[in-house]
DOBALUM-877357 format. One record per residue: residue number from 0; residue in one letter; x, y, z of N, C-alpha, C, CB in turn. Coordinates in nm, 2 decimals. Glycine has a CB too. Example, Ala and Ser with C-alpha at 12.3 -4.5 7.8 and 13.67 -1.06 7.14 Angstrom:
BEGIN
 seq type   n_px   n_py   n_pz  ca_px  ca_py  ca_pz   c_px   c_py   c_pz  cb_px  cb_py  cb_pz
   0    a   1.32  -0.57   0.78   1.23  -0.45   0.78   1.32  -0.33   0.78   1.13  -0.45   0.90
   1    s   1.28  -0.22   0.71   1.37  -0.11   0.71   1.29   0.00   0.79   1.41  -0.06   0.57
//
This chain:
BEGIN
 seq type   n_px   n_py   n_pz  ca_px  ca_py  ca_pz   c_px   c_py   c_pz  cb_px  cb_py  cb_pz
   0    x  -4.11  -4.22   6.57  -4.07  -4.15   6.68  -4.10  -4.20   6.82  -4.12  -4.02   6.67
   1    x  -4.21  -4.26   6.84  -4.27  -4.32   6.97  -4.20  -4.44   7.02  -4.41  -4.36   6.96
   2    x  -4.15  -4.55   6.88  -4.08  -4.64   6.91  -3.91  -4.65   6.97  -4.10  -4.68   6.81
   3    x  -3.86  -4.51   6.90  -3.74  -4.50   6.92  -3.74  -4.43   7.06  -3.67  -4.43   6.82
   4    x  -3.84  -4.35   7.09  -3.83  -4.29   7.24  -3.87  -4.40   7.33  -3.92  -4.16   7.26
   5    x  -3.93  -4.48   7.30  -3.98  -4.59   7.44  -3.82  -4.67   7.43  -4.16  -4.72   7.40
   6    x  -3.76  -4.70   7.34  -3.68  -4.82   7.36  -3.52  -4.76   7.40  -3.68  -4.92   7.21
   7    x  -3.55  -4.61   7.36  -3.39  -4.54   7.42  -3.43  -4.51   7.59  -3.35  -4.34   7.32
   8    x  -3.56  -4.46   7.61  -3.61  -4.41   7.75  -3.57  -4.53   7.82  -3.77  -4.36   7.77
   9    x  -3.63  -4.66   7.78  -3.63  -4.80   7.88  -3.47  -4.82   7.92  -3.68  -4.97   7.77
  10    x  -3.36  -4.79   7.82  -3.23  -4.84   7.81  -3.20  -4.75   7.92  -3.14  -4.83   7.66
  11    x  -3.19  -4.59   7.88  -3.14  -4.51   7.98  -3.17  -4.49   8.14  -3.15  -4.42   7.92
  12    x  -3.32  -4.54   8.12  -3.37  -4.55   8.28  -3.33  -4.66   8.36  -3.52  -4.57   8.29
  13    x  -3.33  -4.77   8.24  -3.26  -4.88   8.33  -3.14  -4.89   8.41  -3.23  -4.96   8.26
  14    x  -3.04  -4.83   8.27  -2.91  -4.82   8.35  -2.91  -4.72   8.43  -2.80  -4.79   8.27
  15    x  -3.00  -4.61   8.44  -2.97  -4.53   8.58  -3.02  -4.56   8.69  -3.00  -4.41   8.57
  16    x  -3.14  -4.66   8.69  -3.20  -4.73   8.78  -3.14  -4.86   8.86  -3.31  -4.75   8.72
  17    x  -3.04  -4.92   8.80  -3.03  -5.03   8.84  -2.94  -5.01   8.97  -2.98  -5.11   8.74
  18    x  -2.95  -5.10   9.08  -2.91  -5.08   9.17  -2.76  -5.16   9.19  -3.01  -5.11   9.24
  19    x  -2.66  -5.09   9.16  -2.54  -5.12   9.12  -2.46  -5.17   9.27  -2.48  -4.99   9.03
  20    x  -2.40  -5.30   9.29  -2.37  -5.29   9.41  -2.24  -5.24   9.49  -2.38  -5.39   9.42
  21    x  -2.25  -5.22   9.60  -2.22  -5.11   9.69  -2.04  -5.16   9.67  -2.30  -5.13   9.88
  22    x  -1.95  -5.04   9.67  -1.81  -5.10   9.65  -1.78  -5.07   9.49  -1.81  -5.27   9.69
  23    x  -1.87  -5.08   9.41  -1.84  -5.11   9.27  -1.80  -4.98   9.21  -1.95  -5.18   9.19
  24    x  -1.74  -5.00   9.11  -1.68  -4.84   9.01  -1.80  -4.79   9.00  -1.59  -4.86   8.83
  25    x  -1.92  -4.86   8.94  -2.04  -4.78   8.90  -2.12  -4.74   9.03  -2.13  -4.88   8.81
  26    x  -2.13  -4.77   9.12  -2.17  -4.73   9.24  -2.11  -4.62   9.32  -2.15  -4.83   9.31
  27    x  -1.94  -4.64   9.28  -1.86  -4.52   9.33  -1.92  -4.44   9.24  -1.70  -4.51   9.34
  28    x  -1.89  -4.43   9.11  -1.92  -4.31   9.02  -2.05  -4.25   9.02  -1.90  -4.34   8.90
  29    x  -2.16  -4.32   9.09  -2.25  -4.26   9.12  -2.25  -4.19   9.27  -2.34  -4.33   9.10
  30    x  -2.20  -4.26   9.36  -2.18  -4.13   9.46  -2.09  -3.99   9.47  -2.15  -4.18   9.57
  31    x  -2.00  -4.04   9.37  -1.89  -3.92   9.34  -1.99  -3.82   9.25  -1.74  -3.99   9.24
  32    x  -2.06  -3.84   9.18  -2.16  -3.79   9.09  -2.25  -3.70   9.17  -2.23  -3.90   9.01
  33    x  -2.35  -3.76   9.30  -2.40  -3.70   9.37  -2.36  -3.59   9.47  -2.43  -3.77   9.39
  34    x  -2.23  -3.66   9.54  -2.14  -3.55   9.58  -2.11  -3.43   9.52  -2.04  -3.58   9.59
  35    x  -2.10  -3.42   9.38  -2.05  -3.31   9.31  -2.18  -3.24   9.26  -1.95  -3.34   9.20
  36    x  -2.29  -3.30   9.25  -2.43  -3.21   9.27  -2.45  -3.16   9.41  -2.56  -3.29   9.23
  37    x  -2.43  -3.23   9.50  -2.44  -3.16   9.61  -2.39  -3.02   9.63  -2.39  -3.24   9.69
  38    x  -2.23  -3.03   9.58  -2.14  -2.90   9.58  -2.20  -2.79   9.49  -1.99  -2.94   9.53
  39    x  -2.28  -2.84   9.38  -2.34  -2.74   9.30  -2.46  -2.68   9.38  -2.40  -2.80   9.16
  40    x  -2.53  -2.75   9.43  -2.65  -2.69   9.52  -2.63  -2.62   9.64  -2.72  -2.78   9.56
  41    x  -2.47  -2.66   9.70  -2.47  -2.58   9.75  -2.39  -2.43   9.75  -2.46  -2.63   9.81
  42    x  -2.36  -2.44   9.63  -2.27  -2.30   9.59  -2.45  -2.21   9.54  -2.12  -2.33   9.39
  43    x  -2.52  -2.28   9.50  -2.65  -2.24   9.46  -2.70  -2.15   9.63  -2.76  -2.42   9.40
  44    x  -2.73  -2.26   9.69  -2.81  -2.20   9.80  -2.72  -2.12   9.93  -2.90  -2.33   9.87
  45    x  -2.59  -2.17   9.89  -2.50  -2.09   9.98  -2.53  -1.88   9.93  -2.30  -2.16   9.93
  46    x  -2.56  -1.85   9.87  -2.57  -1.74   9.84  -2.71  -1.70   9.92  -2.57  -1.73   9.70
  47    x  -2.77  -1.77   9.96  -2.88  -1.70  10.09  -2.88  -1.79  10.18  -3.06  -1.67  10.04
  48    x  -2.79  -1.83  10.20  -2.73  -1.95  10.34  -2.63  -1.95  10.35  -2.73  -2.09  10.33
  49    x  -2.58  -1.86  10.41  -2.42  -1.81  10.44  -2.36  -1.93  10.50  -2.40  -1.67  10.54
  50    x  -2.40  -1.97  10.61  -2.36  -2.09  10.67  -2.36  -2.23  10.66  -2.40  -2.09  10.73
  51    x  -2.41  -2.25  10.50  -2.41  -2.36  10.45  -2.29  -2.44  10.44  -2.47  -2.35  10.35
  52    x  -2.28  -2.57  10.47  -2.18  -2.63  10.43  -2.22  -2.79  10.37  -2.08  -2.61  10.54
  53    x  -2.13  -2.82  10.28  -2.14  -2.94  10.19  -2.04  -3.05  10.26  -2.10  -2.91  10.03
  54    x  -2.11  -3.14  10.30  -2.02  -3.29  10.34  -2.09  -3.39  10.24  -2.05  -3.36  10.52
  55    x  -1.95  -3.45  10.17  -2.01  -3.55  10.09  -2.14  -3.51  10.02  -2.04  -3.65  10.18
  56    x  -2.26  -3.59  10.00  -2.37  -3.53   9.94  -2.48  -3.47  10.06  -2.43  -3.63   9.83
  57    x  -2.42  -3.43  10.15  -2.49  -3.38  10.25  -2.51  -3.23  10.25  -2.44  -3.43  10.36
  58    x  -2.59  -3.16  10.27  -2.61  -3.01  10.30  -2.64  -3.00  10.43  -2.71  -2.94  10.22
  59    x  -2.54  -2.91  10.49  -2.56  -2.90  10.67  -2.60  -2.75  10.66  -2.38  -2.93  10.79
  60    x  -2.67  -2.68  10.72  -2.70  -2.54  10.72  -2.80  -2.55  10.82  -2.74  -2.46  10.58
  61    x  -2.92  -2.44  10.82  -3.02  -2.48  10.95  -3.10  -2.61  10.95  -3.13  -2.36  10.96
  62    x  -3.06  -2.68  10.86  -3.13  -2.82  10.86  -3.02  -2.90  10.75  -3.33  -2.80  10.80
  63    x  -3.02  -3.04  10.79  -2.98  -3.13  10.71  -3.05  -3.19  10.60  -2.95  -3.21  10.78
  64    x  -2.97  -3.17  10.45  -3.02  -3.17  10.33  -2.96  -3.26  10.26  -3.02  -3.06  10.28
  65    x  -2.99  -3.45  10.24  -2.94  -3.50  10.19  -2.98  -3.52  10.03  -2.94  -3.58  10.27
  66    x  -2.85  -3.50   9.92  -2.86  -3.52   9.81  -2.86  -3.68   9.78  -2.77  -3.45   9.76
  67    x  -2.96  -3.72   9.74  -2.96  -3.86   9.70  -3.01  -3.91   9.56  -3.06  -3.92   9.80
  68    x  -2.99  -4.04   9.53  -3.05  -4.06   9.39  -3.19  -4.03   9.36  -3.03  -4.19   9.37
  69    x  -3.18  -3.94   9.29  -3.31  -3.90   9.20  -3.35  -3.78   9.24  -3.42  -3.99   9.22
  70    x  -3.27  -3.71   9.35  -3.23  -3.56   9.36  -3.20  -3.48   9.25  -3.13  -3.54   9.44
  71    x  -3.13  -3.54   9.16  -3.10  -3.46   9.04  -3.18  -3.45   8.93  -2.99  -3.50   8.99
  72    x  -3.28  -3.54   8.95  -3.38  -3.48   8.85  -3.35  -3.57   8.72  -3.36  -3.30   8.82
  73    x  -3.26  -3.67   8.71  -3.23  -3.74   8.61  -3.35  -3.83   8.54  -3.12  -3.83   8.67
  74    x  -3.43  -3.87   8.60  -3.54  -3.94   8.56  -3.59  -3.86   8.45  -3.65  -3.96   8.68
  75    x  -3.64  -3.73   8.46  -3.68  -3.65   8.40  -3.63  -3.57   8.26  -3.71  -3.60   8.48
  76    x  -3.48  -3.59   8.31  -3.39  -3.56   8.23  -3.33  -3.65   8.11  -3.31  -3.51   8.30
  77    x  -3.35  -3.78   8.15  -3.33  -3.89   8.05  -3.45  -3.92   7.96  -3.30  -4.01   8.13
  78    x  -3.58  -3.90   8.02  -3.68  -3.89   7.91  -3.66  -3.76   7.84  -3.83  -3.91   7.96
  79    x  -3.64  -3.65   7.86  -3.60  -3.51   7.76  -3.54  -3.58   7.68  -3.51  -3.38   7.80
  80    x  -3.39  -3.59   7.71  -3.31  -3.69   7.64  -3.36  -3.72   7.54  -3.29  -3.80   7.69
  81    x  -3.39  -3.84   7.57  -3.44  -3.97   7.50  -3.55  -3.93   7.40  -3.51  -4.10   7.61
  82    x  -3.63  -3.84   7.40  -3.72  -3.76   7.31  -3.64  -3.68   7.21  -3.81  -3.66   7.39
  83    x  -3.58  -3.61   7.26  -3.46  -3.51   7.19  -3.39  -3.65   7.08  -3.32  -3.42   7.35
  84    x  -3.34  -3.73   7.13  -3.24  -3.83   7.04  -3.36  -3.89   6.94  -3.15  -3.97   7.15
  85    x  -3.50  -3.92   6.98  -3.58  -4.00   6.88  -3.65  -3.90   6.81  -3.67  -4.09   6.95
  86    x  -3.62  -3.81   6.79  -3.66  -3.71   6.67  -3.60  -3.76   6.54  -3.61  -3.55   6.70
  87    x  -3.66  -3.72   6.42  -3.60  -3.75   6.30  -3.50  -3.65   6.24  -3.70  -3.77   6.21
  88    x  -3.52  -3.52   6.32  -3.39  -3.44   6.30  -3.24  -3.48   6.25  -3.37  -3.41   6.41
  89    x  -3.16  -3.43   6.22  -3.02  -3.46   6.20  -2.94  -3.46   6.34  -2.95  -3.34   6.09
  90    x  -2.85  -3.51   6.36  -2.81  -3.48   6.50  -2.73  -3.31   6.54  -2.69  -3.60   6.53
  91    x  -2.72  -3.31   6.45  -2.62  -3.11   6.45  -2.77  -3.05   6.52  -2.57  -2.99   6.21
  92    x  -2.85  -3.09   6.46  -2.95  -3.03   6.49  -3.05  -3.05   6.66  -3.02  -3.06   6.37
  93    x  -3.01  -3.19   6.69  -3.04  -3.20   6.82  -2.95  -3.17   6.93  -3.06  -3.31   6.83
  94    x  -2.82  -3.21   6.90  -2.74  -3.19   7.00  -2.79  -3.05   7.08  -2.60  -3.19   6.94
  95    x  -2.77  -2.99   7.03  -2.79  -2.82   7.11  -2.91  -2.80   7.18  -2.79  -2.68   7.01
  96    x  -2.99  -2.88   7.14  -3.13  -2.92   7.22  -3.13  -3.00   7.33  -3.22  -3.00   7.15
  97    x  -3.03  -3.11   7.34  -3.03  -3.16   7.42  -2.92  -3.13   7.53  -3.03  -3.25   7.37
  98    x  -2.82  -3.03   7.47  -2.75  -2.97   7.59  -2.83  -2.85   7.66  -2.59  -2.92   7.53
  99    x  -2.91  -2.80   7.59  -2.99  -2.67   7.65  -3.12  -2.70   7.72  -3.03  -2.58   7.55
 100    x  -3.16  -2.88   7.69  -3.23  -2.90   7.79  -3.21  -2.98   7.89  -3.31  -2.94   7.76
 101    x  -3.09  -3.03   7.91  -3.01  -3.08   8.01  -2.97  -2.92   8.11  -2.87  -3.18   7.91
 102    x  -2.96  -2.81   8.03  -2.91  -2.70   8.13  -3.02  -2.66   8.21  -2.84  -2.57   8.04
 103    x  -3.15  -2.66   8.12  -3.28  -2.58   8.16  -3.33  -2.69   8.28  -3.41  -2.57   8.01
 104    x  -3.35  -2.82   8.27  -3.39  -2.91   8.37  -3.30  -2.89   8.49  -3.38  -3.05   8.30
 105    x  -3.16  -2.87   8.46  -3.06  -2.84   8.61  -3.09  -2.74   8.65  -2.91  -2.84   8.62
 106    x  -3.14  -2.61   8.58  -3.17  -2.51   8.65  -3.31  -2.55   8.75  -3.19  -2.39   8.53
 107    x  -3.38  -2.58   8.63  -3.53  -2.65   8.73  -3.52  -2.70   8.85  -3.60  -2.76   8.66
 108    x  -3.44  -2.79   8.81  -3.39  -2.91   8.98  -3.33  -2.83   9.06  -3.25  -3.05   8.97
 109    x  -3.24  -2.70   9.06  -3.16  -2.66   9.16  -3.29  -2.55   9.24  -2.99  -2.58   9.09
 110    x  -3.38  -2.48   9.14  -3.48  -2.40   9.16  -3.56  -2.50   9.30  -3.56  -2.37   9.00
 111    x  -3.62  -2.65   9.24  -3.66  -2.73   9.32  -3.61  -2.76   9.46  -3.65  -2.82   9.27
 112    x  -3.49  -2.74   9.45  -3.42  -2.81   9.57  -3.41  -2.69   9.65  -3.29  -2.89   9.53
 113    x  -3.39  -2.57   9.61  -3.39  -2.48   9.69  -3.53  -2.44   9.75  -3.32  -2.40   9.64
 114    x  -3.65  -2.44   9.67  -3.76  -2.45   9.75  -3.82  -2.53   9.85  -3.81  -2.45   9.69
 115    x  -3.74  -2.66   9.82  -3.76  -2.78   9.94  -3.69  -2.77  10.05  -3.72  -2.92   9.89
 116    x  -3.56  -2.70  10.01  -3.49  -2.66  10.14  -3.57  -2.57  10.23  -3.35  -2.57  10.11
 117    x  -3.58  -2.42  10.20  -3.67  -2.36  10.21  -3.81  -2.39  10.31  -3.67  -2.35  10.11
 118    x  -3.87  -2.52  10.27  -3.99  -2.54  10.30  -3.94  -2.59  10.43  -4.09  -2.63  10.21
 119    x  -3.85  -2.66  10.46  -3.78  -2.78  10.55  -3.75  -2.64  10.67  -3.62  -2.90  10.46
 120    x  -3.67  -2.55  10.61  -3.59  -2.46  10.71  -3.72  -2.38  10.80  -3.49  -2.33  10.61
 121    x  -3.82  -2.37  10.71  -3.94  -2.25  10.76  -4.05  -2.37  10.88  -4.05  -2.17  10.58
 122    x  -4.02  -2.50  10.80  -4.08  -2.60  10.91  -4.25  -2.61  10.84  -4.07  -2.51  11.10
 123    x  -4.27  -2.54  10.73  -4.40  -2.54  10.70  -4.47  -2.71  10.67  -4.41  -2.44  10.56
 124    x  -4.57  -2.70  10.72  -4.64  -2.86  10.68  -4.65  -2.89  10.54  -4.79  -2.87  10.73
 125    x  -4.63  -3.00  10.50  -4.65  -3.02  10.34  -4.55  -3.06  10.28  -4.68  -2.90  10.27
 126    x  -4.39  -3.06  10.34  -4.33  -3.09  10.27  -4.30  -3.21  10.19  -4.27  -3.05  10.31
 127    x  -4.38  -3.33  10.26  -4.34  -3.44  10.19  -4.45  -3.43  10.07  -4.34  -3.58  10.29
 128    x  -4.55  -3.36  10.09  -4.64  -3.37   9.98  -4.60  -3.28   9.88  -4.77  -3.35  10.02
 129    x  -4.50  -3.16   9.87  -4.47  -3.10   9.79  -4.33  -3.17   9.71  -4.47  -2.99   9.85
 130    x  -4.29  -3.24   9.86  -4.14  -3.29   9.76  -4.17  -3.42   9.68  -3.99  -3.32   9.87
 131    x  -4.32  -3.50   9.74  -4.33  -3.65   9.66  -4.42  -3.63   9.56  -4.38  -3.78   9.75
 132    x  -4.52  -3.50   9.55  -4.63  -3.49   9.48  -4.63  -3.39   9.37  -4.73  -3.47   9.56
 133    x  -4.62  -3.28   9.43  -4.60  -3.16   9.36  -4.47  -3.13   9.24  -4.58  -3.06   9.49
 134    x  -4.33  -3.13   9.31  -4.24  -3.13   9.24  -4.20  -3.23   9.12  -4.16  -3.12   9.33
 135    x  -4.23  -3.37   9.15  -4.21  -3.45   9.02  -4.28  -3.41   8.94  -4.22  -3.58   9.03
 136    x  -4.44  -3.35   8.92  -4.52  -3.30   8.84  -4.47  -3.17   8.78  -4.65  -3.29   8.90
 137    x  -4.39  -3.09   8.87  -4.35  -2.98   8.80  -4.23  -2.96   8.72  -4.36  -2.88   8.87
 138    x  -4.16  -3.09   8.75  -4.06  -3.16   8.66  -4.05  -3.22   8.54  -4.03  -3.24   8.70
 139    x  -4.15  -3.27   8.56  -4.21  -3.33   8.40  -4.26  -3.25   8.33  -4.32  -3.43   8.39
 140    x  -4.35  -3.13   8.39  -4.40  -3.05   8.30  -4.28  -2.94   8.28  -4.55  -2.99   8.36
 141    x  -4.19  -2.92   8.33  -4.08  -2.86   8.25  -4.03  -2.90   8.15  -4.00  -2.83   8.30
 142    x  -3.98  -3.04   8.17  -3.94  -3.13   8.04  -4.03  -3.13   7.94  -3.92  -3.28   8.07
 143    x  -4.16  -3.13   7.95  -4.23  -3.11   7.82  -4.24  -2.99   7.78  -4.37  -3.16   7.82
 144    x  -4.23  -2.90   7.87  -4.25  -2.72   7.79  -4.11  -2.70   7.71  -4.27  -2.56   7.92
 145    x  -4.00  -2.77   7.76  -3.85  -2.75   7.69  -3.87  -2.83   7.58  -3.69  -2.81   7.79
 146    x  -3.92  -2.94   7.58  -3.95  -3.03   7.47  -4.02  -2.96   7.36  -4.04  -3.14   7.52
 147    x  -4.15  -2.89   7.39  -4.23  -2.83   7.30  -4.14  -2.71   7.24  -4.37  -2.79   7.37
 148    x  -4.11  -2.62   7.33  -4.03  -2.52   7.28  -3.92  -2.56   7.18  -3.98  -2.46   7.38
 149    x  -3.85  -2.67   7.20  -3.72  -2.72   7.13  -3.79  -2.73   7.00  -3.65  -2.86   7.19
 150    x  -3.88  -2.81   6.98  -3.95  -2.89   6.85  -4.02  -2.78   6.78  -4.06  -3.01   6.90
 151    x  -4.05  -2.66   6.84  -4.10  -2.54   6.75  -3.99  -2.46   6.74  -4.22  -2.46   6.80
 152    x  -3.89  -2.44   6.79  -3.77  -2.39   6.72  -3.70  -2.49   6.61  -3.66  -2.36   6.84
 153    x  -3.71  -2.58   6.62  -3.62  -2.72   6.53  -3.72  -2.71   6.41  -3.63  -2.92   6.62
 154    x  -3.87  -2.67   6.43  -3.95  -2.72   6.30  -3.97  -2.85   6.24  -3.90  -2.65   6.21
 155    x  -3.97  -2.80   6.11  -3.99  -2.94   6.04  -3.87  -3.00   5.96  -4.11  -2.95   5.94
 156    x  -3.74  -2.90   5.99  -3.64  -2.93   5.93  -3.58  -3.07   5.98  -3.56  -2.81   5.93
 157    x  -3.50  -3.13   5.91  -3.43  -3.25   5.91  -3.31  -3.21   5.91  -3.45  -3.34   5.80
//
């Protein structure tokens, strides 16, 4: 398990983190993805922030909030996916867990962004600490919890 997990996560995280040249197809795809993610965040935040607009990857409401590379929790998601795929179970057992894991992480990340947006709007001190130190740990803890729940559900079946 460990070797498969390390190899797969290394490949996925490298592909994700690679600095693709501006104007290239992959950089354009990444920008389009971030804009789509911003629309998703805008739809969720728009429930409590009626004047919120999404322009590209920017959320414009009482404050401006930019969705950038890393705001999508993709690092934690890729680690979770790597862990699921590295398991010895058959693919038919792993695929639902991968899908539910991605959904769970996306929901957790939407909550993270909503909290950060609320902190920014309220002007509470400590935004950078919560953003840079607390929330990344919370996302990794969420991924670990989802993995533990899924492996418990899958049991020893192969």
